[in-house]
Residue frames as a rotation matrix with the C-alpha (Angstrom) as fourth column:
MET 1
0.207 -0.328 -0.922 -11.72
-0.594 -0.791 0.147 -13.92
-0.777 0.517 -0.359 -19.56
PHE 2
-0.814 -0.571 0.109 -10.63
-0.293 0.565 0.771 -16.96
-0.502 0.596 -0.627 -21.51
LYS 3
-0.179 0.844 0.505 -14.28
0.623 0.495 -0.605 -17.70
-0.761 0.207 -0.615 -22.29
ILE 4
0.718 0.470 -0.513 -14.61
-0.041 -0.708 -0.705 -14.51
-0.695 0.528 -0.489 -24.32
SER 5
-0.225 -0.867 -0.445 -11.24
-0.738 -0.146 0.658 -15.12
-0.636 0.477 -0.607 -25.95
LYS 6
-0.778 0.000 0.628 -12.46
0.251 0.917 0.311 -18.48
-0.575 0.400 -0.713 -27.22
LEU 7
0.271 0.959 0.083 -15.75
0.599 -0.101 -0.795 -16.90
-0.753 0.265 -0.602 -28.30
SER 8
0.505 -0.116 -0.855 -14.01
-0.469 -0.869 -0.159 -14.12
-0.725 0.481 -0.493 -30.25
THR 9
-0.611 -0.782 -0.122 -11.73
-0.581 0.339 0.740 -16.62
-0.537 0.523 -0.662 -31.98
ALA 10
-0.573 0.424 0.701 -14.51
0.436 0.882 -0.176 -19.09
-0.694 0.205 -0.691 -32.81
ILE 11
0.360 0.804 0.473 -16.74
0.875 -0.116 -0.469 -16.58
-0.323 0.583 -0.746 -34.56
ALA 12
-0.407 -0.698 0.590 -14.18
0.869 -0.495 0.013 -13.91
0.283 0.518 0.808 -35.52
LEU 13
0.753 0.658 -0.012 -15.47
0.605 -0.685 0.405 -11.15
0.258 -0.312 -0.914 -33.23
HIS 14
-0.452 -0.780 0.432 -13.65
0.359 -0.603 -0.713 -7.96
0.817 -0.167 0.552 -32.40
LEU 15
0.507 0.650 -0.567 -14.32
0.734 0.021 0.679 -7.27
0.453 -0.760 -0.466 -28.74
GLU 16
-0.255 -0.519 0.816 -13.65
-0.185 -0.802 -0.568 -4.44
0.949 -0.295 0.108 -26.36
VAL 17
0.035 0.186 -0.982 -13.30
0.893 0.434 0.115 -5.02
0.448 -0.881 -0.151 -22.62
LEU 18
0.184 0.139 0.973 -14.43
-0.159 -0.973 0.169 -2.06
0.970 -0.186 -0.157 -20.57
HIS 19
0.011 -0.258 -0.966 -12.80
0.913 0.396 -0.096 -1.73
0.407 -0.881 0.240 -17.16
TYR 20
0.689 0.216 0.692 -13.50
-0.058 -0.935 0.349 1.07
0.723 -0.281 -0.632 -14.72
SER 21
-0.327 -0.918 -0.225 -10.38
0.290 0.129 -0.948 1.85
0.899 -0.376 0.224 -12.74
SER 22
0.818 0.469 0.333 -10.63
-0.204 -0.304 0.931 2.01
0.538 -0.829 -0.153 -9.01
ILE 23
0.194 -0.754 0.628 -8.40
-0.966 -0.037 0.254 1.29
-0.169 -0.656 -0.736 -6.07
VAL 24
0.425 -0.135 -0.895 -6.52
-0.400 0.859 -0.320 -1.83
0.812 0.494 0.311 -7.11
ARG 25
0.806 -0.069 0.589 -5.97
-0.556 0.256 0.791 -4.15
-0.205 -0.964 0.168 -4.18
ASP 26
0.361 -0.678 0.640 -3.68
0.315 0.735 0.601 -6.56
-0.878 -0.016 0.479 -5.98
LYS 27
0.468 -0.199 -0.861 -1.67
-0.653 -0.734 -0.185 -4.49
-0.596 0.649 -0.474 -8.45
LYS 28
-0.646 -0.761 0.056 0.48
-0.550 0.515 0.657 -7.45
-0.529 0.394 -0.752 -9.62
LYS 29
-0.422 0.587 0.691 -2.60
0.537 0.776 -0.331 -9.49
-0.730 0.232 -0.643 -10.48
PHE 30
0.613 0.667 -0.423 -4.12
0.107 -0.601 -0.792 -6.51
-0.783 0.440 -0.440 -12.32
GLU 31
0.095 -0.673 -0.733 -0.93
-0.840 -0.450 0.304 -5.94
-0.534 0.587 -0.608 -14.33
LYS 32
-0.785 -0.354 0.508 -0.72
-0.121 0.892 0.435 -9.66
-0.607 0.280 -0.744 -15.18
ASN 33
0.030 0.896 0.443 -4.31
0.644 0.322 -0.694 -9.62
-0.764 0.306 -0.568 -16.42
LYS 34
0.600 0.127 -0.790 -3.58
-0.330 -0.860 -0.390 -6.45
-0.728 0.495 -0.474 -18.41
GLU 35
-0.403 -0.876 -0.264 -0.64
-0.698 0.108 0.708 -8.20
-0.592 0.470 -0.655 -20.11
LEU 36
-0.302 0.380 0.874 -3.00
0.380 0.889 -0.255 -10.94
-0.875 0.255 -0.413 -21.37
PHE 37
0.701 0.687 -0.191 -4.35
0.150 -0.404 -0.902 -8.48
-0.697 0.604 -0.386 -23.90
ASN 38
0.256 -0.696 -0.671 -0.95
-0.888 -0.444 0.122 -8.36
-0.383 0.564 -0.732 -25.62
THR 39
-0.547 -0.433 0.717 -0.95
-0.197 0.899 0.392 -12.11
-0.814 0.073 -0.577 -26.34
LYS 40
-0.944 0.129 -0.304 -2.04
-0.281 0.170 0.945 -13.80
0.174 0.977 -0.124 -29.57
GLU 41
-0.658 0.718 -0.225 -5.03
0.745 0.664 -0.060 -15.38
0.106 -0.208 -0.972 -27.85
PHE 42
0.107 0.687 -0.719 -6.42
0.704 -0.563 -0.433 -11.91
-0.702 -0.460 -0.543 -27.12
GLU 43
-0.820 -0.564 0.097 -5.50
0.458 -0.545 0.702 -10.22
-0.343 0.620 0.705 -30.40
ASN 44
-0.478 0.725 0.496 -9.16
0.482 -0.256 0.838 -9.53
0.735 0.639 -0.227 -31.28
ILE 45
0.532 0.653 -0.539 -9.87
0.795 -0.165 0.584 -8.04
0.293 -0.739 -0.607 -27.85
LYS 46
-0.254 -0.550 0.796 -9.09
0.197 -0.835 -0.514 -4.44
0.947 0.026 0.321 -26.91
LEU 47
-0.133 0.145 -0.981 -8.79
0.991 0.052 -0.127 -3.36
0.033 -0.988 -0.150 -23.27
ASN 48
-0.109 0.212 0.971 -10.47
0.206 -0.951 0.231 -0.03
0.972 0.226 0.060 -22.58
ILE 49
-0.354 -0.081 -0.932 -9.72
0.932 0.052 -0.359 1.35
0.078 -0.995 0.057 -19.11
GLN 50
0.131 0.523 0.842 -12.03
0.312 -0.828 0.466 4.19
0.941 0.201 -0.272 -18.10
LYS 51
-0.875 -0.361 0.324 -11.67
-0.135 -0.460 -0.878 6.54
0.466 -0.811 0.353 -15.16
ASN 52
-0.425 0.715 -0.555 -14.12
0.859 0.511 0.001 5.68
0.285 -0.476 -0.832 -12.41
ASN 53
-0.615 0.350 0.706 -16.77
-0.267 -0.936 0.231 8.40
0.742 -0.047 0.669 -11.99
LEU 54
-0.889 0.185 -0.419 -18.13
0.450 0.519 -0.727 7.93
0.083 -0.834 -0.545 -8.49
GLU 55
-0.714 0.672 -0.196 -21.01
-0.556 -0.714 -0.425 10.30
-0.426 -0.194 0.884 -9.15
LEU 56
0.096 0.725 -0.682 -22.65
-0.940 0.292 0.178 7.65
0.328 0.624 0.709 -11.35
SER 57
0.418 0.092 0.904 -23.55
-0.509 0.848 0.149 4.09
-0.752 -0.522 0.401 -10.46
LEU 58
-0.635 -0.668 0.389 -21.92
-0.107 0.574 0.812 1.24
-0.765 0.473 -0.436 -12.38
VAL 59
-0.073 0.704 0.707 -25.16
0.830 0.436 -0.348 0.68
-0.553 0.561 -0.616 -14.31
GLU 60
0.805 0.371 -0.463 -25.33
0.138 -0.876 -0.462 4.38
-0.577 0.308 -0.757 -15.24
ARG 61
-0.009 -0.902 -0.433 -21.69
-0.592 -0.344 0.729 4.40
-0.806 0.263 -0.531 -16.39
ILE 62
-0.706 -0.239 0.666 -22.14
0.268 0.781 0.564 1.31
-0.655 0.577 -0.488 -18.54
THR 63
0.295 0.896 0.332 -25.45
0.781 -0.026 -0.623 2.57
-0.550 0.443 -0.708 -19.95
LYS 64
0.660 -0.130 -0.740 -23.81
-0.278 -0.957 -0.079 5.88
-0.698 0.258 -0.668 -20.88
TYR 65
-0.430 -0.900 -0.067 -20.92
-0.479 0.164 0.862 4.05
-0.765 0.403 -0.502 -22.54
VAL 66
-0.451 0.353 0.820 -23.30
0.626 0.780 0.009 1.74
-0.636 0.517 -0.572 -24.46
GLN 67
0.657 0.736 -0.162 -25.23
0.440 -0.550 -0.710 4.75
-0.611 0.395 -0.686 -25.77
LYS 68
0.419 -0.597 -0.684 -21.97
-0.630 -0.734 0.254 6.29
-0.653 0.325 -0.684 -27.01
ALA 69
-0.582 -0.810 0.074 -20.21
-0.553 0.460 0.695 3.19
-0.597 0.364 -0.715 -28.39
LYS 70
0.314 0.864 -0.393 -23.33
-0.923 0.181 -0.340 1.39
-0.223 0.469 0.855 -29.71
PRO 71
-0.777 -0.608 0.162 -22.07
-0.568 0.788 0.235 -2.20
-0.271 0.091 -0.958 -29.27
GLU 72
-0.217 0.686 -0.695 -24.00
-0.655 0.426 0.625 -5.10
0.724 0.590 0.357 -30.73
LEU 73
0.504 0.300 -0.810 -23.58
0.317 0.808 0.496 -7.24
0.804 -0.507 0.312 -27.60
LEU 74
0.169 -0.413 0.895 -22.74
-0.853 -0.516 -0.077 -6.60
0.494 -0.750 -0.440 -23.95
ILE 75
0.284 -0.177 -0.942 -20.85
0.282 0.955 -0.094 -9.37
0.916 -0.239 0.321 -22.14
MET 76
0.280 -0.143 0.949 -20.66
-0.817 -0.555 0.157 -9.24
0.504 -0.820 -0.272 -18.36
PHE 77
-0.408 -0.430 -0.806 -19.01
0.188 0.824 -0.535 -11.31
0.894 -0.369 -0.255 -15.66
THR 78
0.398 0.648 0.650 -20.85
-0.597 -0.355 0.720 -11.88
0.697 -0.674 0.245 -12.41
ASN 79
-0.783 -0.593 0.189 -19.85
-0.489 0.399 -0.776 -13.11
0.385 -0.700 -0.602 -8.97
LYS 80
0.125 0.864 -0.488 -22.07
-0.164 0.503 0.849 -15.92
0.978 -0.026 0.205 -7.75
GLU 81
-0.518 -0.437 -0.735 -20.63
0.593 0.435 -0.677 -15.82
0.616 -0.787 0.033 -4.24
LYS 82
-0.549 0.412 0.727 -23.48
-0.586 -0.810 0.017 -13.75
0.596 -0.417 0.686 -2.81
GLY 83
-0.946 0.294 -0.137 -25.33
0.298 0.619 -0.727 -14.90
-0.129 -0.729 -0.673 0.26
PHE 84
-0.184 0.976 0.115 -29.10
0.976 0.168 0.136 -14.70
0.113 0.137 -0.984 0.72
PHE 85
0.438 0.386 -0.812 -29.15
0.603 -0.796 -0.053 -11.20
-0.667 -0.466 -0.581 2.25
GLU 86
-0.538 -0.691 -0.482 -26.60
0.012 -0.578 0.816 -9.84
-0.843 0.433 0.319 -0.25
SER 87
-0.872 0.229 0.433 -28.73
0.481 0.230 0.846 -11.04
0.094 0.946 -0.311 -3.14
MET 88
0.133 0.975 -0.177 -31.83
0.991 -0.134 0.006 -9.47
-0.018 -0.177 -0.984 -1.55
PHE 89
0.664 0.149 -0.733 -30.32
0.388 -0.907 0.167 -6.06
-0.640 -0.395 -0.659 -0.82
MET 90
-0.187 -0.754 -0.630 -27.62
-0.491 -0.484 0.725 -5.86
-0.851 0.444 -0.280 -3.51
PRO 91
0.725 0.584 0.365 -29.30
-0.011 0.540 -0.841 -6.90
-0.689 0.606 0.398 -6.77
SER 92
0.025 -0.716 0.698 -27.34
0.777 0.453 0.437 -8.04
-0.629 0.531 0.568 -9.78
LYS 93
-0.187 -0.188 -0.964 -25.94
-0.339 -0.909 0.243 -5.27
-0.922 0.372 0.106 -11.98
SER 94
-0.980 -0.187 0.063 -26.13
-0.024 0.428 0.903 -7.64
-0.196 0.884 -0.424 -14.94
ALA 95
-0.372 0.919 0.128 -29.85
0.917 0.385 -0.105 -8.15
-0.146 0.078 -0.986 -14.44
GLU 96
0.203 0.421 -0.884 -30.38
0.356 -0.873 -0.334 -4.41
-0.912 -0.247 -0.327 -14.07
LEU 97
-0.560 -0.518 -0.647 -28.51
-0.396 -0.519 0.758 -3.73
-0.728 0.680 0.086 -17.32
THR 98
-0.837 0.308 0.452 -30.72
0.535 0.638 0.554 -6.13
-0.118 0.706 -0.699 -19.25
TYR 99
0.200 0.972 -0.121 -33.58
0.933 -0.227 -0.279 -3.73
-0.299 -0.057 -0.953 -18.48
THR 100
0.420 -0.035 -0.907 -31.78
0.149 -0.983 0.107 -0.40
-0.895 -0.180 -0.408 -18.97
THR 101
-0.560 -0.634 -0.533 -29.91
-0.470 -0.286 0.835 -1.02
-0.682 0.718 -0.138 -22.22
LYS 102
0.612 0.754 -0.238 -31.37
-0.601 0.248 -0.760 -1.95
-0.514 0.608 0.605 -25.58
VAL 103
-0.068 -0.754 -0.654 -28.43
-0.899 0.330 -0.287 -4.27
0.432 0.569 -0.700 -26.26
PRO 104
0.755 0.290 -0.588 -28.43
-0.088 0.934 0.346 -8.04
0.650 -0.210 0.731 -25.74
VAL 105
0.187 -0.664 0.724 -26.51
-0.975 -0.213 0.056 -9.03
0.117 -0.717 -0.687 -22.59
LEU 106
0.488 -0.184 -0.853 -24.49
0.006 0.978 -0.208 -12.24
0.873 0.097 0.478 -22.27
VAL 107
0.492 -0.248 0.835 -23.58
-0.853 -0.328 0.405 -13.07
0.173 -0.912 -0.372 -18.65
PHE 108
0.151 -0.554 -0.819 -20.73
0.060 0.832 -0.552 -15.37
0.987 0.034 0.158 -17.57
SER 109
0.996 0.044 0.079 -20.08
-0.076 -0.052 0.996 -16.37
0.048 -0.998 -0.048 -13.99
LYS 110
0.290 -0.951 0.106 -16.52
-0.893 -0.309 -0.329 -15.86
0.345 0.001 -0.938 -12.75
């Protein structure tokens, strides 16, 4: 998250972080992360929490949002902790979005 904060400050970007709510396992950690958006370092970044629609896949939800909001850039965070079989049978959502949206995608590893 701090990577995009530095990026937004360096080139004066106004960013929006899209988060789909789901069952939160660690509510304290989630609330702490939410509070970051009220600090000076994150003043150019808006947190947008959307209700999770389980009828659509994550890629479909993000694609729908991109069509509506028309952002100039999509920034995603990816988990690199996948094993061989996970990467074979659970492909990257970031990679899939690069094909389904007509918006440039910047991917950061967590």
